[in-house]
Structures are given as C-alpha cells and as structure tokens.
BALOBA-1460 file (C-alpha; in Angstrom, 3 decimals):
// residues 216
<rec num="1" residu="m" x="-68.808" y="-240.345" z="20.932"/>
<rec num="2" residu="c" x="-69.880" y="-242.486" z="17.889"/>
<rec num="3" residu="n" x="-72.324" y="-245.183" z="18.701"/>
<rec num="4" residu="v" x="-72.549" y="-247.538" z="15.499"/>
<rec num="5" residu="e" x="-75.013" y="-250.409" z="15.758"/>
<rec num="6" residu="n" x="-74.042" y="-252.420" z="12.660"/>
<rec num="7" residu="i" x="-70.580" y="-253.175" z="11.864"/>
<rec num="8" residu="g" x="-69.459" y="-251.730" z="8.513"/>
<rec num="9" residu="d" x="-72.183" y="-249.001" z="8.541"/>
<rec num="10" residu="k" x="-71.014" y="-245.415" z="7.303"/>
<rec num="11" residu="w" x="-70.313" y="-243.320" z="10.506"/>
<rec num="12" residu="f" x="-71.377" y="-240.007" z="8.924"/>
<rec num="13" residu="k" x="-74.973" y="-239.493" z="7.959"/>
<rec num="14" residu="s" x="-74.830" y="-235.870" z="7.060"/>
<rec num="15" residu="n" x="-72.648" y="-232.812" z="7.048"/>
<rec num="16" residu="v" x="-73.213" y="-228.984" z="6.682"/>
<rec num="17" residu="s" x="-71.392" y="-226.957" z="3.936"/>
<rec num="18" residu="k" x="-71.435" y="-223.251" z="3.679"/>
<rec num="19" residu="s" x="-69.957" y="-220.711" z="1.091"/>
<rec num="20" residu="r" x="-66.530" y="-219.300" z="1.421"/>
<rec num="21" residu="d" x="-67.992" y="-215.732" z="1.907"/>
<rec num="22" residu="d" x="-70.268" y="-216.868" z="4.753"/>
<rec num="23" residu="i" x="-67.490" y="-218.695" z="6.557"/>
<rec num="24" residu="e" x="-64.865" y="-215.978" z="6.137"/>
<rec num="25" residu="e" x="-67.426" y="-213.533" z="7.875"/>
<rec num="26" residu="n" x="-66.837" y="-215.046" z="11.162"/>
<rec num="27" residu="t" x="-64.132" y="-214.058" z="13.880"/>
<rec num="28" residu="f" x="-61.724" y="-216.808" z="14.040"/>
<rec num="29" residu="t" x="-59.997" y="-217.185" z="17.505"/>
<rec num="30" residu="k" x="-57.442" y="-219.647" z="16.414"/>
<rec num="31" residu="t" x="-56.406" y="-221.558" z="13.033"/>
<rec num="32" residu="m" x="-54.356" y="-224.458" z="12.235"/>
<rec num="33" residu="l" x="-52.982" y="-226.713" z="9.490"/>
<rec num="34" residu="t" x="-53.090" y="-230.470" z="9.899"/>
<rec num="35" residu="i" x="-51.488" y="-232.831" z="7.652"/>
<rec num="36" residu="d" x="-51.772" y="-236.648" z="7.399"/>
<rec num="37" residu="t" x="-48.732" y="-237.616" z="5.314"/>
<rec num="38" residu="a" x="-48.116" y="-240.333" z="2.748"/>
<rec num="39" residu="g" x="-45.300" y="-241.656" z="0.724"/>
<rec num="40" residu="v" x="-44.397" y="-240.137" z="-2.837"/>
<rec num="41" residu="k" x="-43.830" y="-242.227" z="-6.018"/>
<rec num="42" residu="n" x="-46.171" y="-245.047" z="-4.955"/>
<rec num="43" residu="k" x="-46.677" y="-247.279" z="-8.067"/>
<rec num="44" residu="d" x="-50.209" y="-248.308" z="-7.116"/>
<rec num="45" residu="r" x="-51.650" y="-244.635" z="-7.078"/>
<rec num="46" residu="k" x="-55.286" y="-245.798" z="-6.934"/>
<rec num="47" residu="r" x="-54.940" y="-247.864" z="-3.719"/>
<rec num="48" residu="s" x="-52.230" y="-245.621" z="-2.039"/>
<rec num="49" residu="d" x="-52.805" y="-243.280" z="0.621"/>
<rec num="50" residu="s" x="-52.964" y="-239.535" z="-0.043"/>
<rec num="51" residu="f" x="-51.568" y="-236.668" z="1.800"/>
<rec num="52" residu="s" x="-54.331" y="-234.962" z="3.437"/>
<rec num="53" residu="f" x="-54.372" y="-231.319" z="4.195"/>
<rec num="54" residu="v" x="-56.919" y="-229.502" z="6.447"/>
<rec num="55" residu="v" x="-57.003" y="-225.791" z="7.281"/>
<rec num="56" residu="g" x="-59.413" y="-225.416" z="10.140"/>
<rec num="57" residu="s" x="-60.352" y="-222.697" z="12.495"/>
<rec num="58" residu="a" x="-62.481" y="-222.165" z="15.756"/>
<rec num="59" residu="a" x="-64.522" y="-219.106" z="15.878"/>
<rec num="60" residu="t" x="-66.202" y="-216.861" z="18.502"/>
<rec num="61" residu="n" x="-69.641" y="-218.724" z="17.941"/>
<rec num="62" residu="n" x="-68.191" y="-221.839" z="19.225"/>
<rec num="63" residu="f" x="-68.353" y="-223.683" z="15.705"/>
<rec num="64" residu="k" x="-65.471" y="-225.193" z="13.839"/>
<rec num="65" residu="y" x="-64.795" y="-224.629" z="10.404"/>
<rec num="66" residu="v" x="-62.897" y="-226.630" z="7.693"/>
<rec num="67" residu="r" x="-62.052" y="-223.862" z="5.410"/>
<rec num="68" residu="s" x="-59.816" y="-226.015" z="3.136"/>
<rec num="69" residu="g" x="-59.657" y="-229.856" z="2.622"/>
<rec num="70" residu="q" x="-57.537" y="-231.369" z="0.115"/>
<rec num="71" residu="l" x="-56.056" y="-235.038" z="-0.937"/>
<rec num="72" residu="r" x="-52.900" y="-234.904" z="-2.849"/>
<rec num="73" residu="k" x="-50.415" y="-237.443" z="-4.158"/>
<rec num="74" residu="f" x="-46.849" y="-236.211" z="-5.013"/>
<rec num="75" residu="n" x="-44.259" y="-237.384" z="-7.254"/>
<rec num="76" residu="e" x="-41.354" y="-235.590" z="-5.319"/>
<rec num="77" residu="f" x="-40.824" y="-234.834" z="-1.660"/>
<rec num="78" residu="d" x="-40.214" y="-231.095" z="-2.542"/>
<rec num="79" residu="e" x="-43.670" y="-230.941" z="-4.155"/>
<rec num="80" residu="y" x="-45.213" y="-231.737" z="-0.860"/>
<rec num="81" residu="i" x="-43.073" y="-229.091" z="0.949"/>
<rec num="82" residu="n" x="-43.953" y="-226.479" z="-1.533"/>
<rec num="83" residu="h" x="-47.514" y="-227.243" z="-1.137"/>
<rec num="84" residu="v" x="-47.449" y="-226.589" z="2.731"/>
<rec num="85" residu="i" x="-45.532" y="-223.324" z="1.968"/>
<rec num="86" residu="d" x="-48.319" y="-222.207" z="-0.477"/>
<rec num="87" residu="l" x="-50.988" y="-223.093" z="2.137"/>
<rec num="88" residu="l" x="-49.243" y="-220.897" z="4.543"/>
<rec num="89" residu="y" x="-49.149" y="-217.800" z="2.238"/>
<rec num="90" residu="t" x="-52.761" y="-218.331" z="1.378"/>
<rec num="91" residu="y" x="-54.082" y="-218.671" z="4.948"/>
<rec num="92" residu="e" x="-52.195" y="-215.903" z="6.869"/>
<rec num="93" residu="d" x="-53.874" y="-216.692" z="10.223"/>
<rec num="94" residu="i" x="-52.343" y="-220.162" z="10.648"/>
<rec num="95" residu="t" x="-50.487" y="-220.233" z="13.725"/>
<rec num="96" residu="h" x="-49.993" y="-224.033" z="14.354"/>
<rec num="97" residu="i" x="-49.082" y="-226.989" z="12.178"/>
<rec num="98" residu="y" x="-49.726" y="-230.619" z="13.090"/>
<rec num="99" residu="i" x="-47.891" y="-233.109" z="10.969"/>
<rec num="100" residu="e" x="-48.172" y="-236.891" z="11.623"/>
<rec num="101" residu="k" x="-44.698" y="-238.190" z="12.167"/>
<rec num="102" residu="n" x="-44.873" y="-241.897" z="11.224"/>
<rec num="103" residu="t" x="-43.942" y="-241.452" z="7.532"/>
<rec num="104" residu="y" x="-41.051" y="-238.862" z="7.691"/>
<rec num="105" residu="n" x="-39.873" y="-238.886" z="11.392"/>
<rec num="106" residu="g" x="-39.703" y="-234.946" z="11.584"/>
<rec num="107" residu="l" x="-37.461" y="-234.546" z="8.118"/>
<rec num="108" residu="d" x="-40.546" y="-232.597" z="6.524"/>
<rec num="109" residu="v" x="-41.036" y="-230.538" z="9.460"/>
<rec num="110" residu="e" x="-37.346" y="-229.489" z="9.203"/>
<rec num="111" residu="r" x="-37.502" y="-228.858" z="5.496"/>
<rec num="112" residu="i" x="-40.638" y="-226.742" z="6.133"/>
<rec num="113" residu="q" x="-38.797" y="-224.620" z="8.562"/>
<rec num="114" residu="q" x="-35.789" y="-224.245" z="6.334"/>
<rec num="115" residu="e" x="-38.025" y="-222.853" z="3.612"/>
<rec num="116" residu="i" x="-39.701" y="-220.459" z="6.167"/>
<rec num="117" residu="a" x="-36.294" y="-219.191" z="7.321"/>
<rec num="118" residu="k" x="-34.727" y="-218.643" z="3.957"/>
<rec num="119" residu="d" x="-35.813" y="-215.025" z="4.016"/>
<rec num="120" residu="e" x="-35.793" y="-213.742" z="7.494"/>
<rec num="121" residu="h" x="-37.769" y="-210.679" z="6.370"/>
<rec num="122" residu="s" x="-40.557" y="-212.682" z="4.571"/>
<rec num="123" residu="k" x="-44.119" y="-212.658" z="5.916"/>
<rec num="124" residu="l" x="-43.615" y="-216.329" z="6.872"/>
<rec num="125" residu="a" x="-40.550" y="-215.880" z="8.791"/>
<rec num="126" residu="v" x="-42.049" y="-213.363" z="11.249"/>
<rec num="127" residu="r" x="-45.074" y="-215.393" z="11.954"/>
<rec num="128" residu="q" x="-43.540" y="-217.770" z="14.558"/>
<rec num="129" residu="i" x="-45.494" y="-220.712" z="13.498"/>
<rec num="130" residu="v" x="-45.677" y="-223.638" z="16.123"/>
<rec num="131" residu="f" x="-45.080" y="-227.173" z="14.777"/>
<rec num="132" residu="i" x="-46.605" y="-230.339" z="16.419"/>
<rec num="133" residu="n" x="-44.991" y="-233.465" z="15.129"/>
<rec num="134" residu="e" x="-46.172" y="-236.698" z="16.865"/>
<rec num="135" residu="m" x="-46.307" y="-240.396" z="16.050"/>
<rec num="136" residu="q" x="-49.939" y="-241.741" z="15.354"/>
<rec num="137" residu="r" x="-50.307" y="-244.023" z="18.554"/>
<rec num="138" residu="k" x="-54.194" y="-243.623" z="19.260"/>
<rec num="139" residu="n" x="-56.673" y="-246.028" z="18.083"/>
<rec num="140" residu="k" x="-58.089" y="-244.253" z="14.898"/>
<rec num="141" residu="d" x="-61.693" y="-245.518" z="15.538"/>
<rec num="142" residu="e" x="-61.516" y="-244.130" z="18.956"/>
<rec num="143" residu="k" x="-60.336" y="-240.830" z="17.769"/>
<rec num="144" residu="i" x="-62.595" y="-240.340" z="14.789"/>
<rec num="145" residu="s" x="-65.612" y="-241.299" z="16.897"/>
<rec num="146" residu="t" x="-65.244" y="-238.074" z="18.696"/>
<rec num="147" residu="i" x="-66.194" y="-235.959" z="15.775"/>
<rec num="148" residu="v" x="-69.150" y="-237.880" z="14.371"/>
<rec num="149" residu="s" x="-71.730" y="-235.972" z="16.463"/>
<rec num="150" residu="d" x="-70.061" y="-232.709" z="15.658"/>
<rec num="151" residu="v" x="-70.158" y="-233.374" z="11.766"/>
<rec num="152" residu="n" x="-73.566" y="-234.913" z="11.655"/>
<rec num="153" residu="n" x="-75.136" y="-232.208" z="13.730"/>
<rec num="154" residu="g" x="-73.343" y="-229.308" z="11.788"/>
<rec num="155" residu="r" x="-71.005" y="-228.190" z="14.458"/>
<rec num="156" residu="i" x="-68.020" y="-228.762" z="12.149"/>
<rec num="157" residu="i" x="-68.933" y="-226.877" z="9.070"/>
<rec num="158" residu="f" x="-67.075" y="-227.229" z="5.635"/>
<rec num="159" residu="c" x="-66.330" y="-224.711" z="3.015"/>
<rec num="160" residu="s" x="-68.190" y="-225.642" z="-0.280"/>
<rec num="161" residu="e" x="-65.594" y="-223.923" z="-2.538"/>
<rec num="162" residu="r" x="-62.463" y="-225.110" z="-0.813"/>
<rec num="163" residu="v" x="-63.267" y="-228.447" z="0.713"/>
<rec num="164" residu="e" x="-62.786" y="-230.635" z="-2.464"/>
<rec num="165" residu="n" x="-65.258" y="-233.136" z="-3.458"/>
<rec num="166" residu="d" x="-63.209" y="-236.056" z="-3.195"/>
<rec num="167" residu="f" x="-62.027" y="-235.144" z="0.407"/>
<rec num="168" residu="l" x="-65.624" y="-234.748" z="1.669"/>
<rec num="169" residu="e" x="-66.664" y="-238.145" z="-0.185"/>
<rec num="170" residu="q" x="-63.816" y="-239.959" z="1.434"/>
<rec num="171" residu="l" x="-64.925" y="-238.641" z="4.973"/>
<rec num="172" residu="m" x="-68.576" y="-239.573" z="4.459"/>
<rec num="173" residu="d" x="-67.530" y="-243.145" z="3.182"/>
<rec num="174" residu="f" x="-65.871" y="-243.858" z="6.637"/>
<rec num="175" residu="a" x="-67.270" y="-247.093" z="8.009"/>
<rec num="176" residu="g" x="-64.432" y="-247.972" z="10.489"/>
<rec num="177" residu="q" x="-60.987" y="-248.524" z="10.074"/>
<rec num="178" residu="k" x="-61.293" y="-252.165" z="9.138"/>
<rec num="179" residu="f" x="-64.053" y="-251.546" z="6.541"/>
<rec num="180" residu="t" x="-62.506" y="-248.296" z="4.940"/>
<rec num="181" residu="l" x="-59.813" y="-248.434" z="2.060"/>
<rec num="182" residu="h" x="-58.775" y="-244.684" z="2.835"/>
<rec num="183" residu="d" x="-59.192" y="-242.580" z="6.003"/>
<rec num="184" residu="d" x="-56.830" y="-239.761" z="5.013"/>
<rec num="185" residu="a" x="-59.509" y="-237.100" z="5.026"/>
<rec num="186" residu="v" x="-61.334" y="-238.060" z="8.180"/>
<rec num="187" residu="d" x="-58.170" y="-238.416" z="10.248"/>
<rec num="188" residu="s" x="-57.070" y="-234.990" z="9.406"/>
<rec num="189" residu="v" x="-60.265" y="-233.455" z="10.267"/>
<rec num="190" residu="a" x="-60.307" y="-235.572" z="13.595"/>
<rec num="191" residu="e" x="-56.805" y="-234.105" z="14.389"/>
<rec num="192" residu="f" x="-57.798" y="-230.583" z="13.632"/>
<rec num="193" residu="a" x="-61.195" y="-230.664" z="15.772"/>
<rec num="194" residu="n" x="-59.452" y="-232.338" z="18.819"/>
<rec num="195" residu="r" x="-56.052" y="-230.504" z="18.746"/>
<rec num="196" residu="i" x="-57.421" y="-227.067" z="18.128"/>
<rec num="197" residu="e" x="-59.047" y="-227.196" z="21.528"/>
<rec num="198" residu="d" x="-55.395" y="-227.365" z="23.047"/>
<rec num="199" residu="i" x="-54.217" y="-224.245" z="21.286"/>
<rec num="200" residu="e" x="-54.044" y="-221.321" z="23.815"/>
<rec num="201" residu="v" x="-54.869" y="-217.713" z="22.620"/>
<rec num="202" residu="r" x="-52.305" y="-215.596" z="23.945"/>
<rec num="203" residu="n" x="-53.652" y="-212.213" z="22.678"/>
<rec num="204" residu="k" x="-57.179" y="-212.169" z="23.865"/>
<rec num="205" residu="r" x="-57.972" y="-208.949" z="21.988"/>
<rec num="206" residu="l" x="-59.472" y="-210.319" z="18.665"/>
<rec num="207" residu="q" x="-59.005" y="-208.462" z="15.579"/>
<rec num="208" residu="t" x="-61.395" y="-208.500" z="12.507"/>
<rec num="209" residu="l" x="-60.004" y="-208.400" z="9.148"/>
<rec num="210" residu="d" x="-61.760" y="-207.966" z="5.810"/>
<rec num="211" residu="r" x="-60.681" y="-211.431" z="4.597"/>
<rec num="212" residu="k" x="-61.798" y="-210.501" z="1.099"/>
<rec num="213" residu="l" x="-58.845" y="-208.207" z="0.946"/>
<rec num="214" residu="l" x="-56.509" y="-211.122" z="1.695"/>
<rec num="215" residu="g" x="-58.030" y="-213.112" z="-1.194"/>
<rec num="216" residu="i" x="-58.922" y="-216.006" z="1.224"/>
C-alpha cells in the first residue's frame, strides 16, 4: 500500500522499462486489455480526460508487464470501437477485456461484440473473449495505492517502445486524485494489475510462441 507523508507529493518515484524484445521473450500466463473510457467530441481537448488503453500480462516469473499503454481522444464513437478491434488483432493472446462502465453504460461493449461477431469465421470470433463491464465505485486513491510499491520496485514493468511517453508521464505525475488533473493512465494500470489476479487459467499447459512471428 502507498504511504504518502506529504499531501500533493507524487506517489511514483521510479519505474522500470524494458525493450519489447526482452518483454516478449517471457512466457505469459494471462493477458488482458483494460480501458478507462472518456467522452468524444469534447470542446476542451486539453483539459478533457482521455481514453486510456492498457494491454497487460502476467508471466511465469511472477512479474507483470504493461506491454502497451496509450492515451487517445476520439472525435467519433466508432473510432474508439475500431481502436479496440485493432488492439485485439495486434495482441492475439488477450482473453479478457475490462471496460469502465460509467461513461457508456455497456453500449461500447455491445458494439465491440457486434464487430467481433460480424464474421463468425474470423480470428476474433473464435477467441471467446470475456468482457468485464463494471461501474467505478471504489475510491481511486485506495485502488491506485495498491500498485505504488510494485511500480517503484519494478514488479510492474513497462515496454519502452509501446508504452507511450505521455502515458508514462501521466502515471508518474500522479499525486492523489485531488491534486492530479488527469488519472486515466494510472487508473487503467491499477485495474490491470488488480484484476488480472482474478483471471483463472483453465489450460494449465502453457505454450510458448515465437512472438516475433506474430509481429508484436
């Protein structure tokens, strides 16, 4: 848990980043996509929240990896939906998607599922992706405090090529909800780190793939 002595201090003091090649050499036991949603067509784009996307995996070495971290603003709802589909094609081992429900009340989940089902013979349709769509009711500071030690001590590792600079900078600037303008990135990392613990691996036999062949 986080123990912040001075109100307004930044919670994260350090982070560990590794190259995509180093990270993808690991054997991942489970992989999920977490999405912190925002509105579209917001007039004040500088101050408005962003959509935050995290592709994260747990590995056999007991470390967690943020393989992709992105902040995005969309002009149209369909742009958001298409971006999710692109991520699913890029990361073929995603089995679970968590989407914060407060903004769209499940409409986005329905649209993503419709896109997946358009072609019943497509690679996406046969993957049986599990959706978790819940309202944000937990205290954010309490939730984010659970990952501070893991980030500072390198138990959550970030991909240097695919965790974008603005994403990591926003996470490192977090100083508590009352003192931080945007918490989209850190919120989605916390959701990944906590929720992936609850995913059960049904097939205990792990298969190691040459991820370079997948282009990820």
